[in-house]
N, C-alpha and C positions, 0 to 999 in steps of 0.2 A: 466496605471490604477491599482487602489490597489484593493483587494479581500479582502472578510471577510466571515467567516464561519457564515451560517445562519440556522445551525441546529447542532444537535449533532453526534458524531461519532456513526456509527452502525458498525456492523461486521458480518462476515460469514468466516466458515470455520474449522479446527480441531483445537482442544486444548490437550496437554497431559493430563491433567486432566480428560478428558470425552471420553466415548467411541463413539461417533458419530458425527455427524457434530453438530454446533451450530451458530444460528444468531439470532443477536439482532439488532432492531431498522432501520433495512433496509427493503425497498418494495421487496415483494415476487416475481415481475416481475425482478428488480435488480439482486436479489440473483440468480434466474434463468439464467441471463445473464453470471455474473462472474463463477457461477459453471460451465457452458458449456464451458467457456474457459478456466479455471484451470484444468478441465478433460481432454479435448482435447490436452491442453499443456503437462499435464502430460504422456498421453498416447506417445505424440511424443517424449518427453525426454527419454522413457523407450525404445523406437523404436531406436533411434539414437546412442545409447552408452550402454554399458553393464556395465559402471561404473556412470550411471546416478545418482545415490543416492550419490556418492561422491561430485558431484557438486551442487545435489540439497541441502544438508546437510550445504555446507559453502556459500551458497549465502547470501547477505547482507540482510537487511531491504531496501526495495525500497519504497520510497517516489514518489508520482505522481500526476501531474494535468490533468486532462482529459476536454477537452472542454465540453460545453450544447451537447446533442444528442447523447454522445458515450454509456454511459451508464445510462443516467439519463436524463431528461429533463433540468435540472440546471448542470452546470459546477461541478466537484468534486475534491476534494484534499483527498489524504489517502494514505495509505502504505502496503505493500505486503510482506510477509516474508515466507519462508520454514517453516513447522509446520508438526506434527505426533499426531495421537489419542493416548488413553492410550493403545489401542493393537496393537500399532505400523502399523498403517496404513497411509501412507505418502498423505498429501494433503494442500496447503498454507493455512495461515490464511492471512485475506482481512478486512481493516478498511477503512471507508470512510466518508465524510462530504460534503453536497452542500455548494456551493459559489455563493456570490453575488457580484456585484460592490459595493465597498464602497466609499464614498464621500470625506472621510477624513482618514487621516493615514497613517503609514509608509508602503510603498509598501513590505517591507521585513517583517514584523510582522507575516503575515500569514507562511510564510516559516520558520520563527524561531519557531511558535508552532509545525509546522511540524516535524521541526529537533527534539524538546524535545521529542516527543511522539515516534521518532524513536530511541533515546537512550532508552527511557524507554520500548519500545515493547517487548524486549527479555525476560524481566522478566515474561510475559505472561507464557513463555515456561520454564524457568529455575526455577520459583517458582510454577509451575502446578497449576495455578490459576484458580479456576472456571469462568463460563461466567460472573456471577455477578460482580466477582473482576476485572476482566479483563476489562468489562465496567468502573467501578470507575476509575481503573488506566488510561484508555483513557480519560477521562472526565478530572480528575487532572492533566495529563501532558498536555492537549491543554489549561489550565489556567496557569500553572506553564511554561512561554517560556523560552527557552535558550538565554543566553546572546551574544552568539555567532552566525552569520549565514554565512555560508561559500561562498553564493553567487553564486548560478548556474546561469550563464550567460543567458541562454536562459530563464530562468523564466521570466526575465525584458521585453521580448518579448512574453511572452503566451499569445494568445488570447484566451479567454474563449468561445467565438463564432466561432472559427477557426477548422481546421480539425486536428491539431498535438496536441498530447500528450507529456508530458514531465516525463521522469522517471529518477530519481538518488538515490545515496547512499551516505552515508556519509563517509568521509575519516576516516581510522582507522589506528592503529599502523601495521596492516598487509593487509591493502587493499587501493589504491588509492580512490579517489572520482570517482565515475563512472558517466556518463550521456547519455541518449539515446533519440532521439525524434523519434516519431512514427506516423505516419499519417493514418488516419481511425481509425477503431475500433480495440481493441487489438487482435493479431491474434498468430495463432502458432508459427510462426518467433520471434515474439517479446518475447513470453514465453520462448522460447529457448535461446534467448539472456540473458534474467533475471536469468534463473534457469541453464543454460547450460553451461554457461564460455564459 
């Protein structure tokens, strides 16, 4: 089944250019669910290792596909990366958009778009973009797709009404492609896998 974006990317989390949480274009209820998951995950990460920050800071940009009913009535695709605010408080930056079945089109097209955003998203941190500039970057990256899709095998089997989410990172010169499948709602165990190495 082909999937397509049916809305714009919204986001929530911390940005280096700002001193507090930032949220754009996401429903309040969804922000609350994601916030609770990330707060409990950070608490667990700090509890399991004194070197938690070393792992957190070198974590990749994670891409994900979540089935309907996990964080939203619609299935979602998005990205998650480690971040920090202007005064040094660590908290991830999260962005997502709703999905729907597409009657035509290349099944890899959506994942190529997500890959393009994953490559551009670190600019939000490096260039200390504000909320509006970050939103523009996400919208532009979603339009200008990457030419190369590395083909995460389990994405071909992603069921937008199932119970399994898929999380993966891009292959880089210092890190191999990584992929996790997770049943049910994202929990502390998943957060530790993504940010705790």
